[in-house]
N, C-alpha and C positions, 0 to 999 in steps of 0.2 A: 300463532296457529291454533292452538287449543281454543282461544276465545272465539276465533272463527268458525272451528268446527262446531262449538256448543251454541253459538248463535245460528247456524245453518240448521243443526239439528232441531232446535226450537222452532225454527221459522217453518220448516217442513211440517212438522205436526199441527202448528197453528193454522197454516195456510191450508192444508189438506182438509182439516176439520171444518173450517170456514167454507171451503168450496163444496164440501160435502153436504153442508147445510143449506147453501144456496141451491144446490141441484134438488134436494127434498122439498124446498120451498121457494120454487122459482117466482121471480117477481113478474107481475103481469104485463110490464111494458117492455120485456126483453124481445128483441127482434131477430128473425131467423139469420140475419147477417152476423150474429155472435158466433155462429158455426165457423167463420174464417177469421175470427179476432184473435189477438193474443190471450184475452182473457178466457176464451173458449178452450185454447190449447192447455191453459193451466187447470181449467175445470176438469177436463176430460184426461189429465195426466195419470200417471200409474206410479203406485207407492209399493215398494217391495222392502219388507221387514225380514231381519234375519237374526235369531238368537242361537248362540252355540256354547255348549259345554264341553271341555276337554280335559280328560284325565291322561297323563302321561307318566310313565315309570321306566326306569333303566336299571337292571340287575347286572352289575360289572361283576368281573372275576373276584375271587376271594381276596381280600386285603386292600380292594379299592373301593371308592366311596359309591353308594347306590344313591338314586335321587327319585323323586316324585313331584308332581305338581297338579294343581286343580285350577283350571281357568274358566271363567264365565264371562261372557260378552254378548253384546247386541248392537245393531246397526240398522240404518234406514236409507233408503234411496228413493228418490223422487225423479221422475222423467216426465216432462210435458208431452202432450200429445203433438204430432207435426203442425206447423203453422208455416205455410208456403214451403214445406220441405225442412224447415229447422226445428230442432228440439234442443231443449236444456235439460241437463241432467246433474244431480248434486246428491252426494251420500257420504256417510262417515260411519265410524264403528268405535266402540268403546270396549276396553277389557279390564277385568278385575281379577287379581291373584286372590282366590279364596281359601288357600290353604296348600302350602308347599314347602319341600325341605329347603335347607339353605343352599341357594343357587348362586352365591356372590362368593364363596370362599372356595379356593382351589382344593384340589385333592391332595392330602398331605404327602402321599406316596410318590406322586407323579409331577405334582406342580400344575396339572392340567385343570383347565377351567371346565364347568358343565357345557356340554354340547348341545344336548336335545331340548331338555325342559325350559331353560331360560327362553328358547325361541318361541314360546307361548306368549311371552311379555315383550319387554323392551330390552334388547341385548345390551343396549348403551347405558342402561341405568337399572342394574339388577336388584337395587333396593326398592324400587318404585312397584307399588302394589296395587294402587288405586287410580292414579292419574296417568292412564294409559289409553289415549285417544288420538285419532288421526283423521284428517279430511282426506278422503280416499278419492272421490270422484268429483269432478267440476268441469264439465266439457260442454261445448256447443257441437251439435250433430247436424249435418245437412245431407237429406235423402235425395237423391235423383235416380229415376228409374229403378234399376236393380242395385244402383251402387251407393256409397255414402263416404262423407269426410267428416272426421272427428277430430277436434282440437281441444286439447286440456288434460286434464287428468283422467286416467281411464285404466281399464284392465287390459294387459297386454296378453296375448296367446300367439306366440311365434315359436320357431324351434329353440332359439337361443334366449329369448327374453319373454318369459311366460309367469304366470301366477304362482307356480310351485306352492299350491294351496296345501300344505301339510302341517300347518300351525293353526294358530287363530285366525290370522289374516292373510292375504296373498300379497305378493309383490305388485306394485303400482307403477305406472309411468306417465310422464308429463310429456307430450308432443302433439304432432299432427299426423294422422294416418288417414290414407286413402285406401279403400276397398272398392276396387272397379271390377264390376261383373257383367260388362255389356257384351262380352264375346261369349259365345256358347261353350259351355262346359270348362270355362276358364275363370279363375279368379287371380287379379293382379293387386297385391298389397305393397303399398310404398308409403315411407314415412320417414319423419326426422323427430328424434328424441333429444330432449334437453335437461330432463330431470329423472330421478327413479327414487322410489321410496321402497326400499327393500322389505321384504317379510320379516317380521320381528323387530321393526324399528317404527318410530312416529314421525320421523322427520323426512323432509326431501333433501335430496343431494343432487349436485350438478354430477355429470358423467363422470369425471375424473374423481371426484369425491366419493363417488357411491363405490368405487373399486377399492376394497380394503376395509369396509365397515365389519366384515366378518373376518375370522382368523386367516392370516396371510401365508402360514406355512414358512417353507424355507426357499431361498434363491437357489439356483443351479449349483452354485459353490458350497451350499450347506449352511451359509450364514443365514440369520433370520431376515425375511423379507422386511423391506422398509418402504412401501410405496404408499402406505396410506397418507392422504392429504399431500401427495408429491407430485400427482399426475396431471398433466394438462390436456384437455379434450374439448374441441367445440361441439361435440355431439355425437350422435349415432344416426348414420343413414341406412335404412333398411330397403330392400327390394325382394318381393317374393312372388314367383309365377307358379300357380298349381293348375294343372290342365288334366282332365280326364281323356285318355286317348281309347278311342273304341269303348267296348262295354265293360272292359274288365281292368285296365290299366290306368293308374293315376301318377303322374310325374310331378314333383314339385322342384323348384330351383330357388335357391335362397342366397342372397348377397348381404352380409352385414358389415358395414365399414365404421369403425370407432376411430373418429378423426385424431391422429397424431398416436395412435397405439397400436391396433391391429386390424386385419381382415380376415373375415371368416366366409368361406363359400360352400355351399352343400347342394348336392343333388341326391335325390331319393325317388326310387320308382317303387310301387306297390301293387300287387296283383291280387285280385280277388275273383277266381274264376269257378263257376259251378261244376262239380263232377257228376251230380245227378240232381234229382229234384229236392234234396234235402242237403247234402254236403257241398262245401265249397273249398276250394284250394286256396289258401294265401302265401304269398311270397313277397319279399322286399330285399332291396338293395340299397345302401346308404354309402355315400362317399363325401368327406369333408377334408378341407384343406385349410390351414391358416398361415398367415405371414405376419411378420412384424411390420409396422410403418414406422418410418424415421427411427428413432431411438427407443421405440416401444412405450412413451409416455413421459420419460425424463432422460435428458442427455447424461446424467449421472448414473452409470451402471447398477450402483448400490441401491437406487431409488426407483428403478424403472419397473414395470410390469411384465412386459412381453420383450424378453432380451433382444437386443438389436440383431437383425439379421437371422433371426430364429424362424422356424416353421414346424409346422406338425401336419400328420396325415392320419385320418380315421376311415375305417371302412367296415361295415356291418352287413350282416346277412339275417334273414328271417324266412322261415318255412313253417307252415301249419295247415290244419283243417279246422272248419267250423261247421256249425248248423245254427239253428235259431236259438238254442239254449247253451250251447257251450263251445268253447274257443281253446284250442290246444296249438302250441308253437314251441320251436326250438330256435334260439337266437345265438349269434355270435358277433362279438366286437373285437376289431383289432385296432390298437393304437400303436403306430409303427416307432421304431427307434429314432426317427428323425428328429424328434422334440417332444415337449410336454404338450397336450391338449390343454389349452387355457381358456377358460369362459369364467367370468366373475360370478361366484356362486350367489352373490346378492341379486343378480339378474334372472335367475331361473335353475330349473332341473336339466340334466342331462338328456338331449333327444335320442339317445341311443336305444335300439332294440332291446338291449340287455338291462336297461335301468330297471332297478327295483327300489321302491320307496325307503328312505332313511339311510341311503349311501349313494355316493357319487364316484364316478372315475375321473371327473375333472382334476387336472393337476398331475396325470401321470402320462408316462411314455412306456413304449416296450410293455404293452398290456395285451392280454388276451382273456375275453370273457364268454363263458359259456352258460346260457340260461334257458331253463324250460318253465314255460308259463301255461297255466291252465285256468279256466274261469267257467262256471256253470250257474245258470239262473233257474230259480225255482218260481215260476211266474204266479202260480197259485197262491202261494204264501208269501210273494213279495220279497224274496230272500235272493240275494246274490253272492256267490263264493268265488274267491280267487286264491290261486296258490302260485308261487313262484319258487324255484330252486336255482341257485347257479354257483359256478365256481369263478373266483377271479384271481388271475396270476398276474401280479404286479412286480416291477423291479424291487430289489431288496431295499429295506428302509433306509440302509446307508448310502444307495445310489440316489443320491438328492437331485442330480440332473434328470432322473426320470420319476422321482417320487417326491412330490412337492409337500405332502401332508404326512409323511412317515407312517403310511398305512400299510401293514403286511398283507400279503395274499391271504384271501379267506373265501369261505364260502357262506352263503346267505339262503335264509328261508323266510320266506314271507307268508303269512296266512291272513286271509281277510273275510270278514262276514260283514254284509249290509244289508239292513231290513227297512224297508219303507211301510211306516205305520197307515192304517186305513181308517175309515169311518170317524169316529170323533176325534181320533188323534191324527187325522189326515193333516199333512204339512210337517210331520215329525219324522226323521229317520235317525236311525242308530247304526254306528259303525265299529267294529272292533278289529284292530290289526295286531298281530303278533309278529315280532321279527327275531329271529336268531342268527347271531354270526360268529362263526367259528375260525379261528385262526389256523392256516395252512402255511404260513411262511415264517420265517425267523423273526422273533422279537427280541432277541439277545438279552432276554431277562430284564428288559427295560420297560417299567411299567407304562411310561408315555407312550409307547407303542401299541398298548393293549386298552386303556381305559377309554370307554366310549367308541372303541374301534373294533375289536374283536373279543372273543370268549365272553359275550353277553346276550342277555335278552332283554327284549324290549317291548313295552305294552303301550296301547293306545286305546280309550274309548272315547268316542265322539258322539254326542247327540245335538242335531240340528233342528230348529223349527224354522220353516219359511212360509211367509205369508204375503 
């Protein structure tokens, strides 16, 4: 795979350079018919480049290990112009560890491994600092009217499978997706996925293999989960319908069927209604239901992912006000006592209204979360700020039936500033993220319930250059 990536990366550079030269010095015998040729599609293709620097650090509670990391990387993507509706896309990315603390050795007091900083690189090979690259996109796209079909390696953006781009590179998926937009105010998304390359890895995994690449937590009986490389699944079928009803209401329905493991259904309604010439009222309602399929991935209960016969329910509310510069909302999520809400963290971040970056509520049951969010844009200086603060009330860490990862109840503060450079530095942007998490639940004096979870500060500085 690495040789393929390096070959394609070199091919894109050489090909684009040659095609540009041909455009600057056209041959006199070129015919107008070339505008409908495959060669013309390659000549008129688009190249997108991206360089990224990421500094990350975690200041844990006294007596526990602190971490920092510096990552630098770059990538390039090439997509042809349409030829009879078809387009070809290919892209990849490479990463270097340019100076970090020891991310491979567990914390002596708790035995816990690094949680955040290693995710900038390859979590499966903590010692690898130089050879971190991945073929990320390789797809064939067909455009018809307002719709399209994409087959191959591509970037996902769905409620439960998404890019979760909070490290150097996002999650990728391999499959076939249809985006049907022929009905007014309606988008229908349907697809079938057979491989996933999770964020912070360089390999591609079958659907069953992709579950368990990250930390697995504990089973409902408190024993360590043991489903890594033990799950059988033929793939993921996804169906989504998004429709705007009237002028102010948008409704979306999603069904995600993971063969032989579990099914997830979601309905969400979002309202944006003007109050006057400046202010708009925002509101939302979200309902999610999950059910195990067959044995949940493995007939052996000690090796399954979604316990046989289990189910979960989630509901959420959002209410707020916004104008052209600011947006304020109050958000609530409830995961009932019926069971854990489970969604492989390898696939994406939580779709909840109460989600704040750098923590998740996946793996929990009997949870209440209340979060206030506020954002403000300063368009004249190209600056945007966001602030989020929430309380998350979880089941006790000893209640393993409802607390998969041993996370105590906590409060969380997120503060973000993003600046887009202009003039000679146009294409650059810089983002600073600060996160504080405080424990408000019992940790029983056990450091494994504290490190990288509560009573910590977390810092991120990200600089991007896109061209």
